[in-house]
TORKOLNU-746853 format. One record per atom (N, C-alpha, C, CB): residue in three letters; z, x, y. Coordinates in steps of 0.05 Angstrom, whole numbers, plus 5000, padded with zeros to 4 digits. Glycine has a CB too. Layout:
BEGIN
ALAZXY...
***
This chain:
BEGIN
MET017727807396MET020028107388MET019328087363MET024028097393GLN019328327354GLN019328427325GLN022528497316GLN017328697322ILE023928417298ILE026028437292ILE026028687259ILE027028117291HIS026928857258HIS026929027234HIS029728967229HIS026029347236SER030428897198SER032828857182SER033329117166SER032628597164THR032529297167THR032929517155THR036829617161THR030329727167ALA037029687183ALA039029707195ALA041829547180ALA038029617221VAL040829257177VAL042729107166VAL043029157133VAL042028837174LEU041129167124LEU040729197093LEU043329557093LEU035929247082THR042229697109THR043929907100THR047129937099THR043130087113THR047929697121THR051429647130THR052229497104THR052129417163SER049829307101SER050829117083SER051729197056SER049128927079HIS050329347046HIS050129487018HIS052329637010HIS047929667016PRO053729827029PRO055929937029PRO058629697021PRO056030067057ALA058729547039ALA060529297046ALA060429187018ALA059329067072MET058829117007MET059128936977MET059529136958MET056228736967GLU058929346959GLU060429556935GLU063329636945GLU058529876931LEU064829606971LEU066929606971LEU068029386968LEU067429706985ASP067229086966ASP067828866955ASP068428836924ASP066028716962ARG066729066909ARG066628996881ARG068029186874ARG064228966867LEU068629406896LEU071029576887LEU073829476889LEU071029816903GLY073529306910GLY076929106915GLY076528906887GLY077028836954ASP074928786880ASP074828606859ASP075428766834ASP072228456858GLU074728996833GLU074929096805GLU079129266805GLU071429406801ILE079029276828ILE082129376831ILE083929166827ILE082829496860ALA083628976828ALA084728636840ALA085928566811ALA081528346853GLU082328626789GLU083228546761GLU084528666751GLU081928506744LEU083828936747LEU085829106731LEU088029066738LEU085729366731SER089629036764SER092129086778SER093228846753SER092229016819ALA091828576761ALA092828306740ALA092828366712ALA090728036742HIS090528546697HIS090928626679HIS093928716667HIS089228756680LEU093928946686LEU096529146677LEU099328906683LEU096729506703ASP099428776698ASP101828586705ASP101728456676ASP101328356734ALA099628246670ALA099228216641ALA100328346614ALA096928256639ALA099528596619ALA101128756594ALA103428886603ALA099328986580THR104128866629THR107628926634THR109428746621THR108628896666ALA108228436621ALA110028176605ALA110228306575ALA108127816603ARG108528446565ARG108328526537ARG109728666536ARG106328606526LEU110628866553LEU111429146551LEU114329096562LEU109429386568LEU115128826571LEU118128776588LEU118928596552LEU118028496631GLU116728446544GLU117628286519GLU119328516495GLU114528126503LEU117428736494LEU117328916470LEU121029016491LEU113529216464ILE121129156501ILE123729246518ILE126629046515ILE122829246552ARG125928766513ARG128428616515ARG129028616481ARG127928286531ASP126828596468ASP127328576435ASP128828846429ASP124128546416PHE127929126432PHE128829346422PHE131629376434PHE126829566429ASP132129206465ASP134529326470ASP136029076457ASP135129406502ALA135928836450ALA137428676432ALA137928706410ALA136728516429ARG136028876395ARG137428986365ARG137929246365ARG135728956340GLY138929386390GLY140829666392GLY138629816379GLY144229686373GLY135829936386GLY134330116375GLY134330316388GLY132130046370TRP136030336423TRP136730556437TRP138530756428TRP137530486457ASN140930526408ASN143330616405ASN142830896382ASN145330356394THR141831086385THR140631326364THR142231526380THR136631396363GLY144331516398GLY145831746414GLY145231686446GLY144632086405PHE144531546453PHE143631456472PHE145531226485PHE141031386465CYS147031286507CYS148031086515CYS147230806535CYS149631196523SER144530736532SER144230526537SER141130476533SER145330486560CYS139930256533CYS136730206531CYS135330406555CYS136029826537ALA136130406579ALA135130486603ALA135730806591ALA136830356633ALA136930876591ALA137131326580ALA135231276561ALA140831536559TRP134931136543TRP132531186527TRP129931106532TRP133031106506LEU129030936546LEU126730976570LEU126231156586LEU126930816588SER127531276597SER128231506615SER127031726598SER131531556622TRP128231746575TRP127031966561TRP125331896541TRP128932126550ARG125131696535ARG122231666509ARG119331666523ARG122331306489VAL119331456546VAL117331376565VAL116431566585VAL118231156580GLY119031676596GLY118631836618GLY119031686644GLY116031956617LEU120731386643LEU120831376676LEU123931486688LEU120331006686ASP123731446718ASP125931466717ASP128331296720ASP125831596726LEU130931386729LEU133131246701LEU132931046724LEU136931396686GLY132930996749GLY132930726766GLY131530606755GLY132330716793ALA129130596748ALA126130486743ALA127430336715ALA122930766737ALA127630546697ALA128730526674ALA131230216667ALA130030836673ARG133130206686ARG134830026685ARG133929806700ARG137030106691GLU131629846717GLU130729546730GLU129129396714GLU129029556757ARG127029576698ARG126029436671ARG127229276655ARG125329596656VAL129529436646VAL131329266629VAL133129016635VAL132929426621ARG133729056663ARG134428846678ARG131928626682ARG135528966703VAL129928596685VAL128428506686VAL128028256657VAL126928716692ALA128128496645ALA127128416613ALA128728196605ALA127528656588ARG131128336606ARG133728086595ARG133627826615ARG137528246599ALA133227866649ALA132527656655ALA130327396651ALA132727716669LEU128227476649LEU125827376642LEU126327216614LEU123627606642ALA128327276591ALA128627196574ALA129826816571ALA130127416567THR130626796595THR131426506602THR129926416627THR134626486607LEU127626526632LEU125826466649LEU123226436645LEU125926596664PRO121726226626PRO119426196613PRO117726126633PRO119526026591LEU117426026659LEU115626016674LEU114526276692LEU116325826686LEU116326416697LEU115826646711LEU115126806692LEU117826746728THR116126866663THR115226976641THR111826946634THR116826856620GLU111126666631GLU108626626634GLU106426606660GLU108726436623ALA107826666680ALA105926706698ALA105227016704ALA106726546721LEU106927246696LEU106627446693LEU104227576663LEU109427486695ALA105127376646ALA103827486617ALA100327426634ALA104927226577ARG099527226645ARG097627076648ARG096727216674ARG098226776648GLY097727456685GLY097527576712GLY097227376734GLY095327756713GLU097927226733GLU097927036760GLU099727136774GLU098526736759LEU102527296771LEU104527426795LEU104127666779LEU108127296801SER104627946796SER104928086804SER107628166793SER104328056825TYR108228466780TYR111028506769TYR112828546797TYR111228786746ALA111828586819ALA113628736847ALA114228426844ALA111928936883LYS112728186848LYS114327896854LYS116227826833LYS112327636856VAL115627876807VAL117527806784VAL119227936789VAL117027836758ARG119628216791ARG122428326795ARG124628266824ARG121728636793ALA122928156843ALA124328066868ALA125627836850ALA122227976897LEU123527596842LEU124927326836LEU126827336815LEU123127116830THR126927566794THR129127536779THR131627586784THR128827646762ARG132727696811ARG134527736819ARG136227516830ARG134027886831VAL134627236836VAL135727066838VAL135326796823VAL135727066857ALA132826836815ALA132326516796ALA133926506772ALA129026466784THR134126196766THR136226126753THR133625936726THR139125926777PRO134125876715PRO132525586696PRO132425386716PRO134525436665GLU134725326730GLU134225076750GLU132925046773GLU136324996758THR132925316789THR131125406810THR128025526808THR132525586823GLU127825626768GLU125525766770GLU123025636780GLU125125876747ALA122725396775ALA120125266789ALA119425266814ALA119825036786ARG121825266838ARG121125256854ARG119925586875ARG123125096859LEU121825736855LEU121526036858LEU118626096854LEU123326206836LEU116926076825LEU115026036816LEU112725986841LEU115625836796GLY113125736859GLY111325646881GLY110725866903GLY112625406894VAL114025956903VAL114226186926VAL112126446921VAL117526326927GLY112626536892GLY111326726888GLY108426676882GLY112626846871ARG107026456883ARG104026456881ARG103426416909ARG102726236859ALA105226206924ALA104426196955ALA103826476974ALA106826056968GLY105926576973GLY105626796981GLY105127106982GLY106526756984THR105927276990THR105027576983THR107827676969THR104127787014ALA107627926965ALA110328006957ALA112328146974ALA110028156936ALA112028147002ALA113328167026ALA114827917031ALA111328237048HIS112827697032HIS114227437033HIS117127387011HIS111827227025VAL115727416986VAL118027426963VAL121027546972VAL116827636940GLU119927846981GLU122028006976GLU124327847008GLU120628406977ARG123127717028ARG124827657048ARG125327407039ARG123927687075ILE125027277020ILE126127027017ILE128927046992ILE123226817007VAL127527166980VAL129827386962VAL132027476977VAL128327686951ARG131627606995ARG134227717013ARG135427547022ARG133827867036GLY133827307034GLY135127047044GLY136226907030GLY133926907055TRP135626807005TRP136926736980TRP139526816980TRP135626836959ARG139227076966ARG141727236958ARG144027216983ARG140927566951CYS142527247009CYS144727167033CYS146726947036CYS143627127054VAL145026727020VAL146726397017VAL148426466995VAL144626067008ASP147826546972ASP148626566952ASP151626756950ASP146426646939ARG151327016970ARG153727166978ARG155927076998ARG152927376986ARG154626867011ARG156426677030ARG157626457011ARG154626517057ALA155926336985ALA157526186968ALA160126296959ALA156126116946GLU158326516946GLU161026656928GLU163226766941GLU160326896911ALA163026856972ALA165026876986ALA167526656988ALA163926927007ARG165126437000ARG166826206992ARG169126116980ARG166126106982GLU167326106946GLU169226096924GLU171026306921GLU168026086900ALA171426566918ALA173026756921ALA175026786941ALA171826926922LYS175226606963LYS176826526979LYS178226306973LYS175926516999ARG176326126961ARG178525846950ARG180925976925ARG175925546929ARG178526246913ARG180826286889ARG183426446892ARG179526436866HIS182226526913HIS184826716925HIS187426496944HIS183127016952ALA186326346955ALA187526146960ALA189825996943ALA185926026964THR188525936922THR190325746892THR191425926877THR188225576867ARG190726226894ARG193226296866ARG196226226862ARG193626596863ALA197626276839ALA199926186842ALA201526246813ALA199725876852LEU203126236814LEU206026306792LEU207626066788LEU208326536804HIS208125936776HIS210525786782HIS212325796755HIS209625466792VAL215825776762VAL216825926749VAL219525726742VAL217126186764TYR219825556721TYR222625456720TYR223725396696TYR223025236736HIS226725266695HIS227825296667HIS227224896655HIS232225426670ASP226324916633ASP225824686622ASP229024566611ASP223524736598GLU229624346607GLU232324266597GLU233524366578GLU232424056591ASP232324506556ASP234124636532ASP234324966534ASP232624566500GLY233725046565GLY234425276583GLY231825526576GLY237925386576THR230325426562THR227325626562THR226825626591THR224125486544VAL225525846592VAL223925856621VAL220825806610VAL224226216640VAL219325656633VAL215625546627VAL215025756653VAL214325086634LEU212725816643LEU211425976660LEU208525786672LEU210726246643ARG208025776682ARG204825626694ARG203225736714ARG205125356707GLY201125886710GLY200525926737GLY197625976744GLY202026136746ARG196126026757ARG193226156762ARG192926386779ARG191225966775LEU191026556765LEU190226776773LEU187526846778LEU191026906759GLU187727016798GLU183827096801GLU183027256779GLU182727306830PRO180227166771PRO179027296746PRO180127576744PRO175727306746GLU179927796766GLU180027986755GLU183528146760GLU177328126767VAL185027966769VAL188428026756VAL188627826728VAL191427896783GLY186727586726GLY187927476698GLY186827726670GLY186327096692ALA184127786686ALA182828016654ALA184728276656ALA178628176659LEU186628346674LEU188628566677LEU190928476665LEU189228646706VAL192228286663VAL193928106648VAL193028096627VAL194427876656LEU191627976617LEU190627936593LEU190428256568LEU187627806603GLN189128406585GLN188428696581GLN191728776573GLN186828866613ALA193428726588ALA196728866588ALA197328756565ALA199228786614LEU196928396560LEU198028326538LEU197228376517LEU198428136537ALA194428446516ALA193728566483ALA194828836480ALA190128606475ALA194228946496ALA196529246489ALA198929156482ALA197429466517ALA199929016495ALA203628956478ALA203528816456ALA206128756494ARG201528636452ARG201828496417ARG200828766405ARG199228176406GLU198429036409GLU198729066391GLU200829316385GLU196529056385SER201929396406SER204429636404SER206229496388SER206029736434LEU206529176396LEU209329046373LEU207929056345LEU210628646379TYR205729076340TYR204028966313TYR204329226300TYR200328846317GLN203629506311GLN204729756294GLN207229846298GLN203229986299ARG209429626318ARG212329726306ARG212729606285ARG214829676321SER211029286281SER212529136254SER211229226231SER212428796253ARG209229456225ARG208329536217ARG209329756198ARG207229536231GLY210729916218GLY211530176218GLY214330076206GLY211230356247ALA215829896211ALA218729796200ALA217429676170ALA220729496224LYS216629496170LYS214529426134LYS214629676125LYS210629316133ALA213129886133ALA212730036113ALA214530276106ALA210330096117ALA217630286125ALA219430486121ALA222430306100ALA220330606157THR221829966105THR223529876085THR221929756059THR225429676097GLY220029696061GLY218529626034GLY216329376045GLY221129506006PHE216729186038PHE215328966044PHE216028796057PHE214628866028GLY218828786072GLY219928616090GLY220928356071GLY217628536114ASP221528196093ASP221927966083ASP219927726076ASP223327906097VAL218727726051VAL216327536046VAL217127266055VAL215327526013SER219027146057SER218926926065SER219326966096SER220826766051GLU218427006112GLU218627066147GLU215727006155GLU219527446158GLU215026786168GLU212726666175GLU211726906199GLU213326326184THR208926966197THR207626986220THR207826936240THR206426936222PRO208226976265PRO208326906287PRO205726786299PRO209427096300THR205526566302THR202826456322THR202526616343THR203126156336VAL199626626351VAL198626786382VAL200426686404VAL195026686393ALA200626466404ALA202726396428ALA205026596425ALA204026076427GLN206226556402GLN209226686400GLN208226926402GLN211126656374GLN206327136394GLN206727346403GLN205427456421GLN206827476388ARG204127336444ARG203427326475ARG206227296489ARG201227056484ALA208227166471ALA210327126492ALA212827356489ALA211626806488ASP212527486453ASP213327756458ASP212427896469ASP213527886444ALA209827986471ALA208228246490ALA209028146519ALA204128266486LEU209627936524LEU210527836559LEU213728016561LEU211327346563ALA215128006543ALA217528066544ALA217828416540ALA218927886522LEU215428456525LEU215928716521LEU214828896548LEU214528806492LEU212528736559LEU211228796584LEU213828906608LEU209528486593ALA215228646607ALA217028626633ALA219428866619ALA218528236642GLU220128916601GLU222229076593GLU220929396604GLU222729026556THR218529446600THR217229636603THR217329746630THR214929586596ALA216929566646ALA216429616669ALA219529636688ALA214329406678LEU221629466677LEU224029466689LEU224729756679LEU226029206681HIS224829846657HIS224730146655HIS224530416661HIS224130176649GLN221330286666GLN219430496682GLN220330496711GLN216130406682GLY222130326725GLY222330346749GLY220230126771GLY221830646750LEU218730086750LEU215729956767LEU214430156780LEU216329736792ASP214730516769ASP213430696774ASP211630716757ASP214730876778PRO209530676765PRO206730816740PRO207331066738PRO203030826749GLY208131246754GLY208131526751GLY204631636763GLY209031606714THR205231916763THR202832056769THR200632046759THR203032246769PRO197632036767PRO196031946760PRO194432156725PRO194531926788GLY196432436725GLY195532586709GLY197132466682GLY195932876718GLU201032436687GLU201732296669GLU200832086652GLU203132256676ARG199931836681ARG199031656669ARG196931536657ARG199531576676TYR195831696648TYR193231716630TYR192231836607TYR191831796641GLN195432046604GLN194732216589GLN194232096559GLN196532406592VAL193532136536VAL193832136507VAL194932296495VAL191932136496VAL196432296480VAL197632566466VAL197232406432VAL201932676479VAL196432636421VAL195632656392VAL197132916382VAL192232676387HIS198432806360HIS199633096339HIS198633056318HIS202733156331VAL198033216316VAL195933396296VAL196633646278VAL193833506313ASP196633726263ASP197033936244ASP194634156248ASP196933806213ALA195634376256ALA192034606261ALA191234596237ALA192135006271SER192234576205SER190034556186SER188434346186SER190834556163VAL188734136201VAL187633906195VAL185333926222VAL190133626194LEU185834096239LEU184234076262LEU181634346254LEU186434116293ALA183134536232ALA180734726218ALA179034616206ALA181434916200ASP179934416184ASP178934266166ASP179934026163ASP179034376145PRO177433866166PRO179133486164PRO179333436134PRO176733156181GLU178433536122GLU178833526084GLU182233546080GLU176933876064GLN183333736100GLN186333816098GLN188233626099GLN187133976117PRO190833566076PRO191633296081PRO193733396107PRO193233126052GLY195033226129GLY196533276142GLY196533086170GLY196333526142PRO198633036179PRO197732816204PRO195932826226PRO199532766219SER194632586235SER193532696265SER193432336272SER189532946268VAL195732326288VAL196632066296VAL196432146332VAL200231966280LEU196531896343LEU197131826366LEU200531816376LEU195831586366GLU201231826398GLU204731896403GLU205531616394GLU206031986440GLY204331356390GLY205431096382GLY205031156361GLY204330826391GLY203831376338GLY204931276312GLY201731196301GLY207430986316THR200031116311THR197130986305THR196031286296THR195230796336ARG194431256270ARG192931466257ARG190131436270ARG192931426222VAL189231766279VAL186831696283VAL184931866269VAL186531686309SER182831916267SER181032126243SER181332386256SER177332066237SER180932616231SER181632786239SER179332946266SER182232906214GLU177232816260GLU174432816277GLU174232736309GLU172532606263THR176532546312THR177432416333THR179432636347THR178832136323SER180932756337SER183432996341SER181333116348SER185533156317GLN179733256338GLN178533546342GLN177033446369GLN176233686314ARG175233266375ARG174133196398ARG175733216421ARG173432966397LEU177833096423LEU179933056435LEU181733336443LEU181232866419ALA181233476426ALA182533766429ALA180733936440ALA183433886402CYS178233876445CYS176534076456CYS176834106476CYS174534066455ASP178033836499ASP178333916524ASP179833776533ASP176433936538ALA183134036530ALA185333806523ALA187534036536ALA185833676482SER190233886547SER192434086551SER193534086514SER195433946579ARG194034466517ARG194934436485ARG198034486475ARG193234646469VAL199434426468VAL202234536471VAL202734566436VAL204634296491VAL203834846426VAL203634826405VAL206934856395VAL201435006396MET207734706375MET210434666366MET210434776338MET211334366367ARG212434886329ARG212634986302ARG215034896291ARG212535256300HIS214734836268HIS217234626248HIS217434816221HIS215734206236ASP220034786214ASP220634896187ASP220134736168ASP223134976184ASP221234886143ASP219934686113ASP221234426113ASP220734816078GLU222934406128GLU224234066122GLU222833946148GLU228634006125GLY221233986164GLY219433816185GLY221533826215GLY218833426170ARG223933986216ARG225234076234ARG224134156261ARG226334246222LEU223734096286LEU222634266301LEU224034576308LEU222234106321VAL223034786302VAL224635096315VAL224035166345VAL223535406295GLU221135086351GLU220235236379GLU217735066386GLU219535596377ILE217635096416ILE215934936424ILE214335136449ILE217434646431GLY211635226443GLY210435366462GLY210435236499GLY207535376447ALA209435346515ALA208535236543ALA205735146529ALA208335486573ARG205234916558ARG203634786557ARG200634936569ARG204834556569THR198934956549THR196035036565THR194034916563THR194835266560ARG192135026582ARG189734866584ARG187635046561ARG188434866621THR185634776548THR183934976520THR181935086540THR182134766489ILE181134936555ILE178335016582ILE180035176614ILE176334586596PRO180335406614PRO182135426645PRO179835356665PRO183635796653PRO181635296688PRO180435156715PRO177835236714PRO181835246743ALA177835636724ALA175735786726ALA174335786713ALA175835956730LEU173735726694LEU171635686665LEU170735426671LEU173235676631ARG172035266673ARG171735016675ARG169334986703ARG174734886678ARG169935066724ARG168035036746ARG165335196741ARG169435136771ALA165535406723ALA162735526716ALA161235396701ALA162835736704LEU162835296681LEU161135066661LEU159734816678LEU163634916637HIS161834746698HIS160334556713HIS158134616732HIS162034416727HIS158434876742HIS156834926762HIS153334976741HIS158335236784ARG154535086714ARG152135236700ARG149834886691ARG153735466663ASP152234676679ASP150934556661ASP150234266679ASP152734536633GLN151334216699GLN151433956720GLN150933726713GLN149833956739GLY151833676685GLY152433416679GLY152233456644GLY150233186695CYS151633136632CYS151833186610CYS149133236599CYS153132996600ARG149733496569ARG146733596574ARG145333476540ARG146534026580PHE146533316533PHE144833126510PHE142033006518PHE146532846501PRO139532996510PRO137832966517PRO137732656532PRO136533036498GLY136732606556GLY136132386569GLY138132236574GLY134432256557CYS140532356582CYS143432256592CYS143932366610CYS145532276578GLY144932576627GLY145532676650GLY148032646670GLY143832616659GLN149932446650GLN151832346664GLN153632526676GLN152932186650ARG154832466691ARG156232656709ARG159332706704ARG155732556737PHE160032476696PHE163032456686PHE162832556657PHE164432146687THR164632866651THR163332996632THR166333056616THR161233266643GLN166533246591GLN167733336575GLN167133586566GLN167833196561GLY168533786565GLY167234096560GLY167934026526GLY169334446579HIS165234176514HIS164934136481HIS164534416480HIS162433936465HIS166534526459HIS166134786441HIS163934756417HIS169134866427LEU162534876422LEU159634866400LEU160834946379LEU156935076406ARG162735106373ARG164235256352ARG167735166357ARG163435626358HIS168334986348HIS171034946355HIS173035096347HIS171634736350TRP175035176371TRP176935346377TRP178635356351TRP178535276402ALA178935086339ALA181535086310ALA179635236288ALA182634666293HIS176735286292HIS174735456271HIS175135746281HIS171135376273GLY176035876294GLY175536176308GLY173736166334GLY173936396286GLY173335926345GLY170635956366GLY171936036388GLY168635686374PRO170836206411PRO172136326433PRO171836096451PRO171036606443THR173736076473THR173335886496THR171536096516THR176635756511THR169136126510THR167536306530THR165036106543THR166136596512LEU164136176564LEU162036006575LEU158735966552LEU161436176609SER159036186533SER156736176517SER156535956496SER156436406506ASN160035896494ASN160735756469ASN160835396478ASN164035896456LEU161435326497LEU161635086513LEU158634966529LEU163935156535THR159534666526THR156934596549THR158534306552THR152734586537LEU157334126569LEU158033886578LEU156933676562LEU157233866604LEU158933546554LEU157333226546LEU159933106555LEU156233126507CYS158432786556CYS159332576567CYS162032466552CYS157132396569ARG162732276552ARG164532196531ARG162732026504ARG167031986547ARG161131846512ARG159531716495ARG158331926474ARG157531576512HIS157232126488HIS156032346473HIS157932556456HIS154432486494HIS159332636472HIS162232826450HIS162832666427HIS165932876467ARG163132336433ARG163532206403ARG161532256394ARG164131906398ALA159132236390ALA157032206382ALA157232546363ALA154832116408VAL157532726377VAL157733016362VAL159532966332VAL159533286385HIS161732886351HIS164632966332HIS164832786307HIS167832916352GLU164032526316GLU165032266302GLU162332106291GLU166832066326GLU160232206293GLU157632016289GLU155732186278GLU156431876315GLY156632446271GLY153932616255GLY151732696272GLY152232436231TYR152332756300TYR150532896316TYR150633246313TYR151232786345GLN148733366312GLN149933686316GLN148433746335GLN149633926293VAL149634026359VAL148134156376VAL149734456369VAL148134026409ALA147134596376ALA147534966363ALA145835036395ALA144935116319ARG147135276395ARG145535536422ARG143735636408ARG147335816436LEU141035656411LEU138935796408LEU138936106410LEU137535696424PRO138836216401PRO138236496414PRO137136636443PRO136636566398ASP136236406449ASP134936466479ASP136736286497ASP131336366482GLY139036176479GLY140336026492GLY139835726507GLY140836176505ALA138135616503ALA137335316493ALA139335196475ALA134635316477LEU139834976482LEU141734746464LEU139434626446LEU143534456486GLN139934596422GLN137834436402GLN140534216394GLN136034686368PHE139334016395PHE140733786386PHE138933626356PHE141033576415ARG140933516338ARG139233506314ARG141033156310ARG139833826285ARG138833016300ARG140532736292ARG142532736265ARG138332486285PRO143132516259PRO145432596236PRO143832606209PRO148132356234ASP141032626207ASP139832676186ASP138432926186ASP138332476180GLY138633076210GLY137433286210GLY135933406228GLY136433276194ARG134333156238ARG132333206254ARG132633276282ARG130933026253PRO130833426288PRO132133586317PRO130833226330PRO129934016335LEU132333276356LEU132233076383LEU131533306407LEU135732896391PRO128633236401PRO127533406433PRO128733376460PRO124633316442HIS129033536478HIS129333436502HIS127333296523HIS130233606511ILE124633306511ILE122133146519ILE120932996500ILE120033306528SER120632776503SER120232606480SER116932646477SER121432276486PRO115832636452PRO112932666446PRO111032486463PRO112532596417PRO108832606475PRO107032496479PRO106232216468PRO105832646477ALA105531926475ALA104031686463ALA101631716465ALA104531456473THR100531616437THR096931626431THR095831446448THR095731536400VAL094031466463VAL092731336486VAL089831356470VAL093031496519PRO088531076474PRO085831106467PRO083431206482PRO085230896462ALA081031156474ALA079531366490ALA079031246515ALA077031466477ASP079130946517ASP077730766536ASP080230586546ASP075130586521PRO082330636557PRO085330486551PRO084430216565PRO088630646569ILE082630196581ILE081530036598ILE080329746591ILE079830176607LYS077529876575LYS076829696555LYS078829506537LYS075429856539GLU080829756517GLU082429616501GLU083929416517GLU084129796485LEU085029376536LEU086629246555LEU085128976554LEU086729406585ARG083129016558ARG081228776568ARG080828596543ARG078228886580ALA079528756524ALA079328716502ALA081528506487ALA079128956495ARG083828666492ARG086228466473ARG086928256491ARG089328626464HIS086728176520HIS087627946528HIS084927746525HIS088927966557ASP082927876524ASP080727746516ASP081327506489ASP078827986507SER082427696468SER083027596446SER085627426449SER083227806426GLN086727376462GLN089627286466GLN088827026481GLN092027506484GLY086527046500GLY085526766514GLY086426756542GLY086626506498ILE087527046545ILE088327026575ILE085327146592ILE091427246582ARG084627016601ARG082726966624ARG083827056648ARG082026676627ILE083127406661ILE083827446689ILE081527546704ILE086027636693ASP081227496724ASP079227586750ASP080027686771ASP077727396761ALA078527796789ALA079227836815ALA081427666831ALA076927816828ARG081027396826ARG081627196841ARG085027086822ARG078726966842THR085227286803THR087927156788THR090727116796THR088327296767ALA091127346811ALA093627386821ALA093427386853ALA094827646809CYS091027256864CYS091327236894CYS092827086900CYS089327186909PRO094927046927PRO096426906937PRO095426686949PRO097627026951GLY097226436958GLY095226326974GLY095326236999GLY094526166965TRP096926477011TRP097426547034TRP094526587057TRP099126777028LEU093926457080LEU092626467092LEU092726627123LEU092326257089GLY095026757129GLY095526887150GLY097926767165GLY093326897164GLU099626577161GLU100626437172GLU104226567171GLU099726167160ARG105426517194ARG107526567193ARG110126537178ARG107426537206LEU111726657168LEU113226577145LEU116026447157LEU113626837125ASN117926307161ASN119526157176ASN122826237150ASN118025757181VAL123126447147VAL124726457122VAL127726237127VAL125526827117GLY128726217151GLY130726037148GLY129725827138GLY132225967169TRP127425657149TRP127025317142TRP126625407109TRP123625117161ALA125425597097ALA124525597075ALA127225647057ALA122125787074ILE129525767059ILE131325757048ILE133225487047ILE132225967056ASP133225337073ASP134325097071ASP133124947061ASP134925007088VAL130824947053VAL128024757037VAL129724827007VAL123624937040LEU129525016993LEU129025136972LEU131725176953LEU127825376980HIS133625276970HIS136325366959HIS138225146951HIS137625526979PRO138725046932PRO141124836923PRO143824816944PRO142424936890LEU144125056951LEU146725176962LEU146225156993LEU147225506952ALA144525087011ALA143925227028ALA145324947047ALA140725347029THR146525137071THR149024837081THR148224667098THR151924917096ASN145324807112ASN143524627129ASN140724507114ASN142624797156SER140524477090SER139324397068SER138024167086SER141224337041ARG134924157074ARG133323987093ARG132223887071ARG131424117117PRO131323657073PRO128923567059PRO125523647052PRO129023377069CYS125023677033CYS122023837027CYS119923697039CYS121223856995LEU120523357047LEU118323247057LEU115723297049LEU118423277080GLY116423317015GLY113423287002GLY112023577007GLY111523007019GLY112323737017GLY111324037024GLY110924107004GLY112924237038SER109324436997SER109124566973SER110424786995SER106024606954PRO110825006974PRO111925326978PRO109825467005PRO111425546943ALA107025277003ALA104925487020ALA105825347049ALA100725457011GLN106925057054GLN107325037081GLN109525087092GLN106824847088MET111025257083MET114325477096MET112225647106MET117425677068LEU109825747105LEU108825927116LEU108225937147LEU107025967103ASN108425637150ASN107125487171ASN108525537203ASN107325167161CYS110325627202CYS112225617224CYS113025937226CYS114825407219GLU113425917262GLU114126227272GLU117326227263GLU113526277311THR116826567264THR119826687255THR120826657283THR120027067241
***
């Protein structure tokens, strides 16, 4: 019987074409992952050197504006870039196209210099889905360990108070980290308050007693603790309403608000001097009380407290701007900014107002950034040197054949990439996550010996 092979040839030719197409996809993907390693290295260097600090609140915000990444994706790029600084094995595997960015991104959530080698084996043996599942299991063990540690810290909290032989009171304690941070911040604030009082007293009486020794840091902390106790008892341990608890009072002359060059006070309630630009920023969106003094400085009249921006106008402002208007920001926690300050005669109207977050409000008032509303209603921001800061960054220059350029660059760097470079060692086995975590994680409660097995053998058991 005669067999014609025409049908076999016609069906195998498309299959071979699809194989070649698949190989090209795999090879190009590995090239892109290798290029991503270089991109993350550049982001890490740019972040460490503060290149984003040109009015942007973070490196992620700059990436979102300059590169067009979603803010969440930009934050993830920065996180991975920072994590890889201490993970040389994962960095090299990504740079050679052996691991995909998706795998590396997942592994950097849990990898440490001590566990990096084990997790690299998992990345090479399994698919991205396997890596994600193992990372989730790994983090579950981490969270249980953290929960045990937090419970232990809470159980061991203590404050011992006793009298020494000379009558002094001795304190010795152990606090949870967040409580300890609160106490340290309160002590630092109290020390600063005492320092300002001391400076004020010396300024009023001359240079003070030159023979008086400066208190040691430990003595300053003791004085600060006494001030905290006195303040708490004086206030009846009542923190007050939120509005009163967090308000900052600034005393500033109207002439200083109108012209920073004019002489006059610009001080906080405790006497600390602040710049006139800071006073202008705080006065942009605050409660205002006008007090009049006579020629000798005596208070003769005090007006009612009014809001710089009335509530109804504020609602309209939030509805229109929907967050900070600085290019690339969009932060929802904002302050109202007068484009032309009310102290300069600017009206408190919707057209003369815009929303800025605290960081960018400071940038406009104290760091030289400028903002103005154009005739068409759009806002134009300028850098301190006068150059415009566009809302959308200019497009980057792209070579005519970017794929050819990418391959040539990797060849020149000695990076050899083909369709099998990033192929995992998985052959279709089921993944036993629990057994894999017991073998890999150093804190696993049911830790089992590895028995000389490789990460690929962890895929052999049914879940």
